[in-house]
C-alpha positions as CSV (number, residue, x, y, z in Angstrom):
1,M,-60.7,-46.0,-29.1
2,N,-57.6,-45.7,-27.0
3,P,-56.0,-42.2,-27.2
4,L,-52.7,-43.2,-25.6
5,P,-50.9,-44.2,-28.8
6,L,-51.7,-40.9,-30.4
7,V,-50.6,-39.0,-27.2
8,L,-47.3,-40.9,-27.3
9,A,-46.9,-40.1,-31.0
10,M,-47.6,-36.3,-30.3
11,L,-44.9,-36.4,-27.5
12,A,-42.4,-38.0,-29.9
13,R,-43.2,-35.6,-32.7
14,N,-42.9,-32.5,-30.5
15,R,-40.2,-33.8,-28.3
16,M,-38.1,-30.6,-27.7
17,T,-41.2,-28.4,-27.3
18,S,-42.7,-30.9,-24.8
19,L,-39.5,-31.1,-22.8
20,L,-39.3,-27.3,-22.7
21,F,-42.9,-27.1,-21.3
22,V,-42.1,-29.8,-18.8
23,A,-38.9,-28.0,-17.7
24,L,-40.8,-24.7,-17.1
25,I,-43.4,-26.4,-15.0
26,T,-40.7,-28.3,-13.1
27,L,-38.9,-25.1,-12.2
28,A,-42.1,-23.4,-11.1
29,V,-43.2,-26.3,-8.9
30,A,-39.7,-26.8,-7.5
31,L,-39.7,-23.2,-6.1
32,G,-42.8,-23.9,-4.0
33,I,-41.6,-27.3,-2.8
34,A,-38.1,-25.9,-1.8
35,I,-39.7,-23.1,0.2
36,S,-42.1,-25.4,2.0
37,A,-39.6,-28.2,2.7
38,Q,-36.8,-25.8,3.8
39,E,-39.2,-23.9,6.2
40,R,-40.1,-27.2,7.9
41,A,-36.5,-28.3,8.1
42,L,-35.5,-25.0,9.7
43,R,-38.4,-25.3,12.2
44,Q,-37.7,-28.9,13.2
45,G,-33.9,-28.3,13.4
46,S,-34.3,-25.3,15.6
47,A,-36.7,-27.1,17.9
48,R,-34.4,-30.2,18.3
49,A,-31.5,-27.8,19.1
50,A,-33.4,-26.5,22.1
51,D,-34.5,-29.9,23.5
52,R,-31.9,-30.1,26.3
53,F,-32.4,-26.5,27.4
54,D,-35.3,-27.2,29.7
55,L,-35.8,-23.8,31.4
56,V,-33.8,-20.6,30.9
57,V,-33.5,-18.0,33.6
58,A,-32.0,-14.6,32.7
59,A,-32.2,-10.9,33.5
60,P,-35.4,-9.1,32.4
61,G,-35.2,-8.3,28.7
62,S,-35.7,-10.0,25.4
63,P,-36.2,-13.8,25.7
64,T,-35.4,-14.1,22.0
65,D,-31.9,-12.5,22.4
66,V,-31.2,-14.8,25.4
67,L,-32.4,-17.9,23.4
68,F,-30.2,-17.0,20.4
69,S,-27.2,-16.5,22.7
70,V,-27.6,-19.6,24.9
71,V,-29.0,-22.2,22.5
72,Y,-27.7,-21.1,19.2
73,L,-24.6,-19.3,20.4
74,R,-25.3,-16.1,18.4
75,P,-23.4,-13.2,20.0
76,S,-25.8,-10.5,21.4
77,A,-25.8,-8.0,24.2
78,V,-27.9,-9.2,27.1
79,E,-28.2,-8.0,30.6
80,L,-26.5,-10.0,33.3
81,L,-28.5,-12.0,35.8
82,S,-27.8,-10.9,39.4
83,P,-25.8,-13.4,41.6
84,A,-28.6,-13.3,44.2
85,V,-31.1,-14.9,41.8
86,F,-28.5,-17.5,40.8
87,S,-27.9,-18.3,44.5
88,R,-31.6,-18.8,45.0
89,L,-31.8,-21.1,42.0
90,L,-28.9,-23.2,43.5
91,A,-31.0,-23.7,46.6
92,E,-34.1,-24.8,44.7
93,P,-34.9,-28.4,45.9
94,K,-36.9,-29.1,42.7
95,A,-34.0,-28.2,40.4
96,E,-31.9,-31.2,39.3
97,I,-29.3,-29.1,37.4
98,V,-28.6,-25.4,37.8
99,A,-25.9,-24.3,35.3
100,P,-24.7,-20.8,34.7
101,I,-23.7,-19.9,31.1
102,G,-20.8,-17.6,30.3
103,F,-19.6,-16.2,27.0
104,G,-17.0,-13.7,25.7
105,D,-14.2,-15.8,24.3
106,N,-13.4,-17.7,21.1
107,L,-11.0,-20.1,19.6
108,D,-10.2,-19.3,15.9
109,G,-13.8,-18.1,15.6
110,A,-15.4,-21.0,17.5
111,P,-17.3,-20.0,20.7
112,V,-15.8,-20.8,24.1
113,V,-18.7,-21.3,26.6
114,G,-18.4,-21.6,30.3
115,T,-20.8,-23.9,32.3
116,T,-20.8,-26.7,34.8
117,A,-19.8,-30.4,34.3
118,P,-23.3,-31.7,35.0
119,F,-24.8,-29.6,32.3
120,A,-22.0,-30.6,29.8
121,L,-23.0,-34.2,30.5
122,H,-26.7,-33.4,30.2
123,L,-26.1,-31.7,26.9
124,S,-24.1,-34.7,25.7
125,G,-26.9,-37.1,26.5
126,G,-25.5,-38.3,29.8
127,G,-22.1,-39.4,28.6
128,L,-19.2,-38.2,26.4
129,A,-18.2,-39.6,23.0
130,E,-14.6,-39.9,24.3
131,G,-12.6,-38.8,27.3
132,R,-14.0,-37.3,30.4
133,V,-15.6,-34.1,31.6
134,F,-13.5,-31.3,32.9
135,E,-12.4,-31.4,36.6
136,R,-10.0,-28.5,36.8
137,L,-10.2,-24.8,35.8
138,D,-7.7,-25.3,33.0
139,E,-9.6,-28.3,31.3
140,A,-12.2,-28.3,28.6
141,V,-14.4,-30.5,26.5
142,V,-15.0,-29.9,22.8
143,G,-18.1,-30.3,20.7
144,A,-18.5,-33.3,18.4
145,L,-17.4,-31.4,15.3
146,S,-14.5,-29.6,16.8
147,P,-11.2,-30.4,15.1
148,H,-9.2,-30.3,18.4
149,P,-8.1,-33.8,19.6
150,I,-8.0,-34.9,23.3
151,G,-4.8,-33.8,25.0
152,V,-4.1,-30.7,22.9
153,E,-3.5,-27.4,24.6
154,L,-5.7,-24.4,23.5
155,Q,-5.0,-20.7,23.7
156,V,-8.3,-18.8,23.5
157,S,-8.9,-15.2,22.6
158,H,-11.2,-12.6,24.1
159,G,-14.2,-11.6,22.1
160,H,-16.4,-13.2,19.4
161,G,-15.1,-14.3,16.0
162,A,-11.6,-15.0,14.6
163,A,-8.7,-13.3,16.3
164,S,-7.7,-9.9,14.7
165,P,-4.2,-8.4,14.7
166,E,-5.2,-6.5,17.9
167,D,-6.2,-9.8,19.5
168,E,-2.8,-11.2,18.7
169,A,-1.2,-8.3,20.4
170,G,-3.2,-8.4,23.6
171,G,-6.5,-10.3,23.3
172,L,-5.1,-13.8,24.0
173,H,-5.8,-15.0,27.5
174,G,-2.8,-16.1,29.6
175,Q,-4.5,-19.2,30.9
176,K,-4.4,-22.2,28.5
177,L,-6.8,-25.0,28.3
178,R,-6.2,-28.8,27.8
179,V,-8.9,-30.8,26.0
180,V,-9.9,-33.8,28.1
181,G,-13.2,-34.9,26.4
182,R,-15.5,-34.7,23.5
183,L,-19.3,-34.3,23.6
184,Q,-21.8,-36.5,21.7
185,P,-23.3,-34.9,18.6
186,T,-26.1,-32.5,19.6
187,G,-27.2,-31.1,16.3
188,T,-26.6,-27.6,17.7
189,P,-23.9,-24.9,17.4
190,W,-22.5,-26.4,20.6
191,D,-21.0,-29.2,18.3
192,G,-18.3,-26.7,17.3
193,A,-17.8,-25.0,20.6
194,V,-15.2,-25.4,23.4
195,V,-16.9,-25.9,26.7
196,T,-15.0,-24.9,29.8
197,P,-15.8,-24.7,33.5
198,I,-17.7,-21.5,34.3
199,E,-14.9,-20.7,36.7
200,F,-12.5,-20.4,33.7
201,N,-14.8,-17.9,32.0
202,W,-15.0,-15.8,35.2
203,Y,-11.3,-16.1,36.0
204,V,-9.9,-15.0,32.6
205,H,-12.1,-11.9,32.7
206,G,-10.9,-10.8,36.2
207,L,-14.1,-11.8,38.0
208,G,-12.7,-14.4,40.3
209,T,-13.8,-18.1,40.4
210,G,-17.0,-17.8,42.4
211,H,-15.2,-19.6,45.3
212,A,-13.4,-18.5,48.3
213,D,-9.7,-17.7,48.0
214,G,-7.6,-20.9,47.8
215,D,-10.7,-23.1,46.9
216,T,-9.8,-24.8,43.6
217,H,-12.8,-27.1,43.2
218,I,-15.0,-26.8,40.1
219,G,-18.8,-26.3,40.2
220,P,-21.2,-25.9,43.0
221,P,-21.3,-25.0,45.8
222,F,-20.3,-21.4,45.1
223,E,-19.5,-18.6,47.5
224,A,-22.4,-16.2,47.3
225,G,-20.3,-13.1,47.9
226,K,-17.8,-14.1,45.2
227,L,-20.3,-14.6,42.3
228,P,-20.4,-12.2,39.3
229,G,-23.4,-11.6,37.1
230,M,-24.0,-14.1,34.3
231,P,-25.9,-14.0,30.9
232,A,-28.2,-16.9,31.8
233,V,-28.8,-19.9,33.9
234,I,-30.1,-23.3,32.5
235,V,-32.3,-25.2,34.9
236,K,-33.3,-28.8,34.6
237,P,-36.3,-29.4,36.8
238,Q,-37.0,-32.7,38.4
239,T,-40.6,-32.9,37.0
240,V,-42.9,-31.1,34.6
241,P,-44.9,-29.5,37.4
242,A,-41.7,-28.4,39.0
243,A,-40.7,-26.8,35.6
244,Y,-43.8,-24.7,35.5
245,G,-43.5,-23.8,39.2
246,L,-39.9,-22.6,38.7
247,R,-40.9,-20.7,35.6
248,N,-43.6,-18.8,37.5
249,A,-41.5,-18.2,40.5
250,Y,-38.7,-16.5,38.6
251,R,-40.8,-14.3,36.5
252,T,-40.2,-11.3,38.7
253,A,-38.8,-7.7,38.4
254,D,-35.3,-9.1,38.9
255,S,-35.4,-12.0,36.4
256,T,-37.3,-13.7,33.6
257,A,-37.8,-17.4,33.1
258,F,-39.0,-19.1,30.0
259,F,-39.2,-22.4,28.1
260,P,-37.3,-22.2,24.8
261,A,-40.4,-23.7,23.1
262,E,-42.4,-20.6,24.1
263,V,-40.1,-18.3,22.2
264,L,-39.9,-20.7,19.2
265,V,-43.7,-20.9,19.0
266,E,-43.8,-17.1,18.5
267,L,-41.0,-17.3,15.8
268,Y,-42.8,-20.2,14.1
269,A,-46.0,-18.3,14.0
270,L,-44.2,-15.5,12.2
271,M,-42.5,-17.9,9.9
272,G,-45.9,-19.6,9.3
273,D,-47.5,-16.4,8.2
274,V,-44.6,-15.7,5.8
275,R,-44.8,-19.3,4.5
276,R,-48.5,-19.0,3.8
277,I,-47.9,-15.8,1.9
278,M,-45.0,-17.2,0.0
279,G,-47.0,-20.4,-0.7
280,A,-49.9,-18.4,-2.1
281,L,-47.6,-16.3,-4.3
282,T,-45.8,-19.5,-5.4
283,L,-49.1,-21.3,-6.3
284,A,-50.3,-18.2,-8.2
285,T,-46.9,-18.1,-10.1
286,Q,-47.3,-21.8,-10.9
287,V,-50.9,-21.3,-12.2
288,L,-49.7,-18.4,-14.4
289,V,-46.8,-20.4,-15.7
290,I,-49.2,-23.3,-16.6
291,A,-51.6,-20.8,-18.2
292,A,-48.8,-19.4,-20.3
293,I,-47.7,-22.9,-21.3
294,L,-51.3,-23.8,-22.2
295,A,-51.3,-20.9,-24.6
296,G,-48.2,-22.2,-26.2
297,I,-49.6,-25.7,-26.3
298,L,-52.8,-24.4,-27.9
299,A,-50.7,-22.6,-30.6
300,L,-48.8,-25.8,-31.1
301,L,-51.9,-27.9,-31.5
302,D,-53.4,-25.3,-33.8
303,L,-50.6,-26.1,-36.2
304,Q,-51.8,-29.7,-36.2
305,R,-55.4,-29.0,-36.7
306,Q,-55.5,-30.8,-40.1
307,R,-54.4,-34.0,-38.5
308,F,-57.2,-33.8,-36.0
309,A,-59.6,-33.0,-38.8
310,V,-58.4,-36.1,-40.7
311,L,-59.1,-38.2,-37.6
312,R,-62.6,-36.8,-37.4
313,A,-63.2,-37.5,-41.1
314,L,-62.0,-41.1,-40.6
315,G,-64.6,-41.6,-37.8
316,A,-62.9,-40.5,-34.6
317,S,-65.5,-39.1,-32.2
318,R,-65.3,-35.6,-30.6
319,L,-64.8,-37.3,-27.2
320,F,-61.7,-39.2,-28.6
321,I,-60.2,-35.9,-29.8
322,F,-61.0,-34.2,-26.5
323,L,-59.4,-37.1,-24.5
324,T,-56.3,-37.1,-26.7
325,V,-55.6,-33.3,-26.3
326,W,-56.6,-33.4,-22.6
327,S,-54.3,-36.4,-21.9
328,Y,-51.4,-34.8,-23.8
329,V,-51.7,-31.5,-21.8
330,T,-52.3,-33.2,-18.5
331,L,-49.4,-35.6,-19.0
332,L,-47.0,-32.6,-19.5
333,I,-48.3,-30.9,-16.4
334,A,-48.1,-34.2,-14.3
335,A,-44.5,-34.8,-15.5
336,G,-43.5,-31.2,-14.6
337,A,-45.2,-31.5,-11.2
338,L,-43.4,-34.7,-10.4
339,G,-40.1,-33.4,-11.6
340,G,-40.7,-30.2,-9.6
341,L,-41.4,-32.3,-6.5
342,L,-38.0,-34.1,-6.8
343,L,-36.1,-31.0,-7.8
344,G,-37.5,-29.0,-5.0
345,W,-36.6,-31.7,-2.5
346,G,-33.1,-31.7,-3.8
347,V,-32.8,-27.9,-3.7
348,A,-34.2,-27.8,-0.2
349,G,-31.6,-30.4,0.8
350,I,-28.8,-28.3,-0.6
351,I,-30.0,-25.2,1.1
352,S,-30.4,-27.1,4.4
353,H,-26.8,-28.2,4.1
354,F,-25.5,-24.7,3.6
355,L,-27.7,-23.3,6.4
356,A,-26.5,-26.1,8.8
357,E,-22.9,-25.2,7.9
358,A,-23.5,-21.5,8.6
359,S,-25.7,-21.9,11.8
360,G,-24.5,-25.1,13.3
361,V,-28.1,-26.3,13.6
362,A,-28.6,-29.8,12.0
363,M,-31.4,-29.7,9.4
364,Q,-32.8,-32.3,7.1
365,A,-35.2,-31.4,4.4
366,T,-38.0,-33.9,3.9
367,I,-41.1,-34.1,1.7
368,G,-44.4,-34.3,3.6
369,G,-48.1,-33.8,3.3
370,T,-47.8,-30.1,2.6
371,E,-45.7,-30.6,-0.5
372,F,-47.9,-33.5,-1.7
373,R,-51.0,-31.3,-1.3
374,L,-49.3,-28.5,-3.1
375,V,-48.5,-30.8,-6.1
376,G,-52.0,-32.3,-5.8
377,A,-53.7,-28.9,-6.0
378,L,-51.5,-28.0,-9.0
379,L,-52.5,-31.2,-10.8
380,I,-56.2,-30.5,-10.2
381,V,-55.9,-26.9,-11.4
382,G,-53.8,-28.1,-14.4
383,A,-56.2,-30.8,-15.3
384,C,-59.1,-28.3,-15.3
385,L,-57.1,-25.8,-17.4
386,A,-56.1,-28.6,-19.8
387,A,-59.8,-28.9,-20.7
388,V,-59.6,-25.5,-22.4
389,P,-57.4,-26.4,-25.4
390,A,-59.1,-29.8,-25.6
391,M,-62.5,-28.1,-26.0
392,L,-61.2,-25.6,-28.5
393,I,-59.7,-28.4,-30.6
394,Y,-62.5,-30.9,-30.5
395,R,-65.2,-28.2,-31.3
396,R,-63.5,-26.9,-34.4
397,P,-65.5,-27.8,-37.6
398,V,-63.9,-30.6,-39.6
399,I,-64.6,-29.0,-43.0
400,D,-62.9,-25.7,-42.0
401,A,-59.9,-27.5,-40.7
402,L,-59.5,-29.7,-43.8
403,R,-59.7,-26.6,-46.1
404,Q,-57.0,-24.8,-44.1
């Protein structure tokens, strides 16, 4: 005998109760899916954001602080790298690009970052979306998401974040900037930044331009005796072996050098530990929710014990009763698991959107093997637990059920 028609009839008869059970399972599964998918989206997005920052050289200190400042443009207090180290980097034959990074200003809350024209082009993928790269101290390029059009003049403020009343009184720099180009999308906080010549950053803070008096050219070569300290230097080596050689050469008492991936791996390891703990807690929560639902289903089926007894009296086998109850419970769990997979994916996508808006790091939540394994494990556990009410129903004596 085919138990499916009877299962469908049970679903139709207990429509609201079944929907409630499915909804509870969906919410429990969606929690685990959202955590897993969002963690992977954050990891992949942060890794892509660091792709064009080949090697970072900075003063001895915390690589994590430097990474957050340089790649993700998060304000933090870092020691300044000495001009002598920067001068040695400029003379390295194996370095294709050596670009100082300077901070300290903002435009309506958007960071203003000083660097060199070659690095701006490198960050933009080799070419700009429109316009040209800066060629004068008072020119700038903006990120792909910046609202400022080419040709507009900008008045930047000292410090991080939006200008305060005190800034309006004395925090505005006297030197204005004219936008001459726009970067290609990078999927990083640099998409909302204003990128200026490093000389502008030094000049407006009273540090000179790094060139001899009267020299107005932008970028290297710099005058060694005119250079100030800088938060970090980005180096693009010519080859992979050169990258490792430069990293080892500048891990000294005066400087530290690291690949962004090195720092991210440590952060991912910490995130992985947290994810495993959260995943275990989520799976335990899902199992408890299913167990509680099974108790409710058992109570619901107990109210229909006479119907099962009538089927037995009409000749239905115990196996048929077992398969009917088991199929009914398993179908509810499967529907909830599938709904949770889709809902969790949607929730992770919404969270990714808001995190990307807040951090500037492009993120895309996707469903992968981890999430399918989580749902598969839940289905296996649920199918096993579904056998409990099925066994209790099919083992009940027919005479006793009919009398009740």
